C-alpha positions as CSV (number, residue, x, y, z in Angstrom):
1,M,102.5,-76.0,199.4
2,D,105.9,-74.8,197.2
3,I,107.2,-77.8,195.7
4,K,109.7,-77.7,192.7
5,A,111.3,-81.1,192.4
6,V,110.2,-84.4,193.1
7,F,113.1,-86.9,193.1
8,F,112.5,-91.0,193.4
9,D,114.7,-93.7,194.3
10,L,114.3,-96.7,192.0
11,D,114.7,-100.8,193.2
12,G,111.6,-100.7,196.1
13,T,110.1,-97.3,195.2
14,L,109.3,-96.5,191.4
15,F,110.2,-100.0,190.2
16,T,106.9,-102.6,191.6
17,S,108.5,-105.9,192.7
18,T,108.3,-107.1,189.0
19,R,110.7,-104.1,187.9
20,G,108.1,-102.2,186.3
21,V,106.7,-98.5,186.6
22,A,103.2,-98.4,187.9
23,S,100.3,-97.0,185.5
24,S,99.3,-94.7,188.8
25,T,102.8,-93.3,188.7
26,R,103.5,-92.6,185.2
27,K,100.2,-90.8,185.4
28,A,101.4,-88.8,188.6
29,I,104.6,-88.1,186.7
30,Q,102.7,-86.5,183.6
31,E,100.7,-84.3,186.1
32,L,103.6,-82.8,188.1
33,R,105.0,-82.1,184.7
34,K,102.4,-80.2,183.7
35,K,102.3,-78.2,186.7
36,G,106.4,-77.3,185.8
37,I,107.6,-79.3,188.9
38,F,111.3,-81.0,188.0
39,I,111.4,-84.9,188.5
40,G,114.4,-86.8,188.8
41,I,116.1,-89.9,189.9
42,A,118.3,-90.5,192.8
43,T,119.6,-94.1,193.0
44,G,122.7,-96.2,193.6
45,R,122.7,-97.8,190.3
46,G,124.2,-95.8,187.5
47,P,124.0,-93.4,184.5
48,A,123.7,-96.9,181.8
49,F,120.7,-98.0,183.9
50,A,119.1,-94.8,184.6
51,M,119.6,-93.1,181.1
52,P,116.4,-95.2,179.5
53,L,114.6,-94.4,182.1
54,L,114.9,-90.5,181.6
55,E,113.7,-91.0,178.1
56,D,110.4,-93.4,179.1
57,L,109.4,-91.1,181.9
58,D,110.2,-88.0,180.3
59,L,112.4,-87.0,183.3
60,D,114.6,-83.8,184.0
61,F,118.1,-85.5,185.6
62,A,119.3,-88.6,187.5
63,V,121.5,-88.4,190.6
64,T,123.3,-92.1,190.0
65,Y,126.0,-94.1,192.1
66,N,124.4,-92.3,195.3
67,G,125.2,-89.0,194.1
68,Q,129.1,-89.8,192.6
69,Y,127.5,-89.1,188.8
70,I,124.9,-86.8,187.9
71,F,123.5,-85.8,184.4
72,T,120.8,-84.6,182.7
73,P,119.5,-85.7,179.1
74,K,122.0,-82.9,177.6
75,E,125.0,-83.0,179.7
76,V,126.8,-84.2,183.0
77,I,126.6,-82.3,185.8
78,F,129.1,-83.9,188.1
79,D,131.0,-86.6,187.8
80,N,133.7,-87.8,191.1
81,P,135.7,-90.8,190.2
82,L,137.2,-92.8,192.8
83,E,140.8,-92.5,193.5
84,R,143.1,-95.2,192.2
85,K,144.5,-95.8,195.5
86,T,141.3,-96.1,197.0
87,L,140.3,-98.6,194.3
88,K,143.5,-100.7,194.8
89,K,143.0,-100.6,198.9
90,L,139.7,-101.8,198.2
91,M,140.6,-104.6,195.3
92,T,143.2,-106.1,198.2
93,Y,140.3,-106.0,201.0
94,A,138.1,-107.9,198.6
95,T,140.5,-110.5,197.8
96,Q,141.8,-111.0,201.4
97,N,138.5,-111.3,202.8
98,H,137.1,-113.6,199.8
99,S,134.4,-111.3,198.8
100,D,132.6,-110.2,196.0
101,I,133.4,-106.8,194.5
102,S,132.1,-104.6,191.1
103,L,132.9,-101.2,190.0
104,G,131.0,-99.1,188.7
105,T,131.9,-97.2,185.8
106,A,129.9,-95.1,183.1
107,H,128.9,-97.6,181.1
108,G,128.1,-100.3,183.4
109,V,128.9,-102.5,186.0
110,N,132.1,-104.6,186.0
111,G,133.2,-107.4,188.1
112,S,130.8,-109.5,190.4
113,G,128.0,-111.2,188.3
114,L,125.3,-111.0,191.3
115,L,126.0,-107.3,191.8
116,K,126.4,-106.4,187.7
117,F,122.3,-107.7,187.3
118,G,120.5,-105.5,184.8
119,E,123.5,-102.9,183.8
120,T,124.8,-104.9,181.1
121,R,121.8,-105.6,179.8
122,I,120.8,-102.1,180.2
123,A,124.4,-100.8,178.5
124,G,123.6,-103.2,175.4
125,F,120.0,-102.1,175.1
126,L,121.1,-98.1,174.9
127,S,124.0,-99.0,172.6
128,G,122.4,-101.4,170.1
129,L,118.4,-101.6,171.0
130,L,117.2,-98.4,170.9
131,P,114.6,-98.7,168.4
132,S,114.6,-95.6,165.4
133,S,111.5,-94.4,166.5
134,T,112.3,-93.3,170.2
135,S,111.5,-89.8,170.1
136,G,113.4,-86.6,171.4
137,V,115.4,-87.0,174.6
138,A,117.2,-90.5,173.9
139,R,118.7,-89.5,170.6
140,N,119.5,-86.0,171.6
141,S,121.2,-87.6,174.2
142,F,123.3,-90.3,172.6
143,K,125.0,-86.8,170.2
144,H,125.5,-85.0,173.9
145,I,126.6,-87.5,176.3
146,V,126.3,-91.2,175.4
147,R,130.1,-91.0,174.8
148,R,130.5,-90.1,178.3
149,V,128.1,-92.9,179.5
150,L,128.9,-95.4,176.9
151,P,132.5,-95.6,176.1
152,Q,133.1,-96.3,172.4
153,N,136.1,-99.2,172.9
154,E,134.1,-102.3,173.6
155,D,137.4,-103.5,175.8
156,L,137.5,-100.2,177.7
157,A,135.9,-102.4,180.8
158,D,139.5,-104.0,180.9
159,D,141.4,-100.4,180.9
160,E,142.7,-99.7,184.5
161,E,142.1,-96.1,183.5
162,E,138.6,-95.9,182.7
163,A,136.9,-93.9,185.5
164,V,135.6,-96.0,188.7
165,Y,132.9,-93.8,190.5
166,Q,131.1,-96.6,192.9
167,A,132.2,-100.0,194.2
168,M,130.0,-102.3,195.3
169,M,130.9,-105.6,197.4
170,V,129.3,-108.5,198.8
171,A,128.4,-108.0,202.3
172,T,126.2,-108.8,205.2
173,K,124.7,-105.9,207.5
174,D,127.0,-107.4,210.1
175,E,130.3,-106.2,208.2
176,T,129.0,-103.1,207.6
177,S,131.0,-101.5,210.9
178,R,134.0,-103.7,209.6
179,I,134.6,-102.3,206.2
180,Q,133.4,-98.8,207.5
181,K,136.7,-99.1,210.1
182,A,138.8,-100.2,207.1
183,F,138.3,-97.4,205.0
184,P,137.3,-94.2,206.7
185,E,137.9,-92.2,203.8
186,L,134.7,-93.8,202.2
187,L,131.0,-93.9,202.8
188,V,129.4,-97.3,203.4
189,T,126.0,-97.4,202.5
190,R,123.4,-100.2,201.1
191,S,120.3,-100.6,199.5
192,N,119.5,-104.0,200.0
193,P,120.9,-106.8,202.5
194,Y,123.2,-108.5,200.4
195,S,125.7,-105.7,199.6
196,V,127.2,-102.6,200.2
197,D,128.0,-99.2,198.3
198,L,131.3,-97.3,198.5
199,I,131.8,-93.6,197.8
200,P,133.5,-91.1,198.9
201,Q,132.6,-89.2,202.5
202,G,130.6,-86.1,201.8
203,I,128.8,-87.9,198.7
204,G,125.4,-88.9,198.5
205,K,122.1,-88.4,197.2
206,L,121.5,-85.6,199.4
207,P,124.6,-83.6,198.2
208,G,123.9,-84.3,194.7
209,I,120.2,-83.2,194.9
210,R,121.6,-80.1,196.6
211,R,124.2,-79.7,193.4
212,L,121.0,-79.9,191.1
213,G,119.0,-77.5,193.4
214,E,121.6,-74.8,192.9
215,K,121.8,-75.4,189.0
216,F,118.0,-75.4,188.4
217,N,116.9,-72.7,191.2
218,F,115.0,-74.8,193.8
219,E,116.0,-75.1,197.9
220,L,116.1,-78.4,199.5
221,N,113.1,-77.5,201.6
222,Q,111.1,-77.4,198.1
223,V,112.0,-81.0,197.1
224,M,110.0,-84.3,198.1
225,C,111.8,-87.5,198.2
226,F,110.5,-91.1,197.9
227,G,112.6,-94.0,199.4
228,D,112.7,-97.5,201.3
229,S,116.6,-98.1,202.0
230,E,119.7,-97.2,204.0
231,N,120.9,-95.4,201.5
232,D,117.8,-93.0,201.0
233,V,118.4,-91.7,205.1
234,S,120.0,-88.5,203.7
235,M,117.6,-87.3,201.1
236,L,114.6,-88.2,203.5
237,T,115.2,-86.4,206.3
238,G,117.7,-83.3,204.4
239,V,114.7,-82.5,202.4
240,G,111.5,-80.5,202.6
241,Y,109.5,-83.6,202.4
242,G,110.7,-87.3,203.1
243,I,108.1,-90.0,201.8
244,A,108.9,-93.4,203.1
245,M,107.1,-96.2,200.9
246,G,105.2,-98.8,202.9
247,N,107.6,-101.4,202.1
248,A,110.4,-99.8,203.3
249,D,112.8,-100.9,205.8
250,S,111.3,-100.2,209.7
251,E,114.2,-97.7,210.4
252,I,113.7,-95.7,207.1
253,Q,109.7,-95.2,208.1
254,K,110.8,-93.9,211.5
255,I,112.8,-91.0,210.1
256,A,110.3,-90.2,207.4
257,T,107.6,-86.8,206.5
258,Y,105.4,-89.4,205.5
259,I,104.5,-93.4,205.1
260,T,102.9,-94.0,202.2
261,D,101.4,-97.6,200.7
262,T,103.8,-99.7,199.0
263,N,105.8,-100.0,195.8
264,N,102.9,-102.3,194.7
265,Q,100.1,-100.8,195.9
266,D,100.4,-97.0,193.8
267,G,102.6,-95.7,197.1
268,I,103.8,-93.0,194.7
269,A,100.5,-91.9,193.3
270,K,98.7,-91.9,197.1
271,A,101.3,-89.8,198.7
272,L,101.4,-87.2,195.7
273,A,97.6,-86.7,196.0
274,Y,97.7,-86.7,200.1
275,Y,100.0,-83.8,199.7
276,G,97.3,-82.3,197.1
277,L,99.9,-82.4,193.7
278,I,97.9,-84.8,191.9
279,S,94.4,-86.1,191.5
280,Y,94.1,-90.0,192.3
281,S,91.6,-92.6,192.2
282,A,91.8,-96.4,192.3
283,E,91.0,-98.3,188.4
284,K,88.3,-101.1,188.4
285,D,89.3,-104.7,187.1
286,F,88.1,-106.1,184.1
287,T,87.7,-110.1,183.9
288,S,89.1,-111.7,180.4
289,K,86.6,-114.4,178.5
290,D,90.1,-116.5,178.6
291,P,90.1,-118.2,181.8
292,N,93.9,-119.0,181.6
293,F,94.5,-115.0,181.4
294,N,92.2,-114.4,184.3
295,K,94.6,-117.1,186.4
296,V,97.6,-115.3,185.4
297,K,96.1,-111.6,186.2
298,E,95.0,-113.7,189.6
299,F,98.7,-114.1,190.2
300,H,99.8,-111.0,189.2
301,R,97.5,-109.5,191.3
302,L,98.6,-111.0,194.3
303,M,102.5,-110.5,193.5
304,D,102.0,-106.8,192.5
305,G,99.2,-106.0,194.9
306,K,97.2,-104.5,191.7
307,T,97.0,-105.2,187.9
308,Q,96.7,-103.0,184.8
309,E,93.4,-102.2,183.8
310,I,93.8,-99.8,180.4
311,P,95.9,-101.3,177.7
312,R,98.7,-99.6,177.1
313,A,102.4,-100.3,175.8
314,F,105.7,-101.7,177.4
315,P,108.2,-99.0,177.1
316,P,111.3,-100.2,175.7
317,L,113.0,-100.9,179.0
318,E,110.2,-102.7,180.7
319,A,109.7,-104.5,177.2
320,S,113.7,-105.7,177.5
321,F,113.1,-107.3,180.8
322,R,109.6,-108.8,179.8
323,A,111.5,-110.4,176.8
324,G,114.0,-111.6,178.9
325,F,111.9,-113.6,180.9
326,K,110.9,-115.2,177.6
327,V,114.5,-116.0,176.5
328,E,115.5,-117.7,179.8
329,E,112.3,-119.9,179.2
330,I,113.2,-120.9,175.6
331,V,116.6,-121.8,176.9
332,E,115.5,-123.9,179.4
333,F,113.2,-125.8,176.3
334,L,116.5,-126.4,174.7
335,Y,118.4,-128.0,177.9
336,A,115.6,-130.1,178.2
337,S,116.1,-131.3,174.3
338,A,119.8,-132.0,174.8
339,Q,119.2,-134.2,177.6
340,G,122.2,-133.6,179.4
341,D,124.5,-133.2,176.4
342,K,126.5,-130.1,176.8
343,E,128.0,-130.1,173.2
344,R,124.5,-130.1,172.0
345,F,123.0,-127.7,174.0
346,S,125.8,-125.5,173.3
347,K,125.1,-125.8,169.5
348,Q,121.3,-125.3,170.3
349,V,122.6,-121.9,172.0
350,E,124.8,-121.0,169.3
351,S,122.0,-121.6,166.7
352,L,119.2,-119.1,168.8
353,H,121.8,-116.7,168.8
354,L,121.9,-117.0,165.1
355,D,118.0,-116.7,164.6
356,I,118.2,-113.8,167.0
357,E,120.6,-112.3,164.5
358,K,118.4,-113.5,161.6
359,A,115.2,-111.9,163.3
360,V,116.8,-108.4,163.8
361,K,117.6,-108.3,160.4
362,K,114.0,-109.0,159.1
363,V,113.0,-106.5,161.5
364,E,114.9,-103.8,160.8
365,R,113.7,-104.3,156.9
366,K,109.6,-103.6,158.0
367,A,107.6,-101.0,157.4
368,H,106.6,-100.0,161.3
369,K,103.2,-98.5,160.5
370,E,101.8,-100.0,163.4
371,D,101.8,-98.1,166.6
372,M,104.0,-99.6,169.6
373,L,100.8,-100.7,171.7
374,T,99.3,-103.0,168.1
375,G,102.8,-104.0,167.3
376,E,103.4,-105.2,171.0
377,V,100.4,-107.0,171.1
378,D,100.6,-108.6,167.6
379,A,104.0,-110.3,168.5
380,L,102.7,-111.2,172.1
381,V,99.8,-112.9,170.6
382,D,102.1,-114.9,167.6
383,L,104.5,-116.0,170.9
384,L,101.2,-117.5,172.3
385,Y,100.1,-119.0,168.9
386,F,103.6,-120.5,168.5
387,T,103.4,-122.0,172.2
388,Y,100.0,-123.9,171.5
389,G,101.3,-124.5,168.4
390,S,104.4,-126.0,169.9
391,L,102.1,-128.1,172.3
392,V,99.7,-129.4,169.4
393,L,102.6,-130.7,167.8
394,A,104.0,-132.4,170.9
395,G,100.3,-134.1,171.3
396,V,100.4,-132.5,174.7
397,D,97.0,-131.0,176.2
398,P,98.1,-127.8,178.2
399,Y,94.8,-127.4,180.5
400,E,95.6,-129.6,183.7
401,I,99.3,-128.7,183.5
402,F,98.5,-124.8,183.3
403,N,96.8,-125.1,186.4
404,T,99.5,-126.7,188.2
405,V,102.0,-124.7,187.1
406,H,99.2,-121.9,188.3
407,R,99.2,-123.6,191.5
408,A,102.7,-123.6,192.2
409,N,102.9,-119.8,191.5
410,M,99.9,-119.1,193.6
411,G,102.0,-121.2,196.6
412,K,105.0,-118.2,196.7
413,I,103.6,-116.4,199.6
414,F,105.1,-116.6,202.5
415,P,103.8,-117.2,206.1
416,D,103.6,-113.1,206.7
417,G,101.0,-113.5,204.1
418,R,103.0,-111.3,201.4
419,P,105.5,-112.6,198.5
420,H,109.0,-111.7,199.0
421,F,111.0,-110.6,196.4
422,D,115.1,-111.2,195.4
423,P,116.6,-107.6,196.1
424,V,118.7,-107.8,193.2
425,T,117.0,-109.9,190.4
426,H,113.8,-109.1,191.5
427,K,112.7,-112.4,191.2
428,V,109.8,-113.9,193.0
429,L,111.5,-115.8,196.1
430,K,110.3,-119.6,197.4
431,P,109.4,-120.2,200.6
432,D,111.4,-122.9,202.2
433,D,108.4,-125.4,202.0
434,W,107.7,-124.5,198.4
435,E,109.4,-127.3,196.8
436,E,107.9,-129.8,198.8
437,K,104.3,-129.1,198.4
438,Y,104.3,-126.9,195.3
439,A,107.2,-127.6,192.9
440,P,105.6,-129.0,189.4
441,E,107.8,-131.0,187.8
442,E,106.5,-134.1,189.1
443,R,102.6,-133.8,189.0
444,I,103.4,-132.3,185.5
445,K,105.4,-135.7,184.9
446,K,102.3,-137.7,186.2
447,E,99.9,-135.6,184.0
448,L,101.7,-136.4,180.7
449,E,102.2,-139.9,181.7
450,R,98.1,-140.3,181.9
451,Q,97.9,-138.2,178.8
452,Q,100.3,-140.7,176.7
453,R,98.2,-143.8,178.5
454,V,95.0,-142.7,177.0
455,A,95.9,-142.2,173.8
456,L,98.1,-145.3,173.4
457,K,94.9,-146.8,174.1
458,K,92.7,-144.6,172.1
459,Q,95.4,-146.1,169.5
460,T,95.0,-149.8,170.3
461,K,91.1,-149.5,169.7
């Protein structure tokens, strides 16, 4: 078969439900590259979010904001800002209808905190935290296009002259037709049930892919696309091979050339293998001597559909996500210690920021001789050791408490037998009866009270 380019949607497609990229997908991309096949992403997210993926996965190009902003690691191919009068009309509409709205610029998303989730963190990652060891594409990209992707002025987000490429508005599916009627000059589409993306008519993922084909010499019938949502319809139906993920909406599956497995079950690799573009074989699980590790692995197998079986390093983007999860727990730890005292909690958070700044300066002075995997695992095990150390200093035996938390996490399965994920944050959702059946706090409290009673009895003997 004559496939010259493959494009992936991001959320629900290239990303697993826990916002990682499956190892089978990474291997598949490497095989495609060896065959000289172009590889790109086509997403409703913006260039600041897509940029590190091009470096991480060694991709050729990105169609972002649903075709409004298209770029390679070296240049911007196409950018098409929304007209100012349309933006003013949108802002008026959102205000009158009490709808949250966000505006997508080259550097990220401004507006609703819900809708800009992930964008600003990635923008910060790009502008300041990209490690010096990062190779080729990202470093060269900074020289060539980062000033267009990431404006230098920190206050540019408040500058009304900054170009806006896409508007996002919180809206249910029932509201779609009303919004479309109010804005006939715009295409109203969506990638999740909670919000709509608004771009000019005549723009979309398919026209974006066509533009890249004209520049890189491939036809639409030589393209394979993967997607799962409404904003993927045009590209799935307009290219030679439109692949719907197993987790895609039923309407998307009906129009697809082929339906593969889910994003958590190696769907991309399986489809590419089905069409003979790569070879694919499932990997065998391993069991650790650490029982708690095996319990957490069981959780990830349940939620992700599979687990990582060959040691590998987290690339910068995924490492950033994992660090974010840990930071949230650290903040909760501080909040619990403040016991409702907002001023004390604020000072603790301020101190945490200072500690991070000190740590950054300390780490930047280190000579990085170790490889990425060794360095990451060393840091993760140190975190684990510090956590055990904190429990030792608190006099708490974590065994039964860990089992309680594990049971609670394993209870996040819905009546349909599957986990459900927030389409925006990608966190695992809790079934309606989860608090009643599985919430761990009360069980943790009772176990701690038991441990205190036993310890006090020992002290009085």
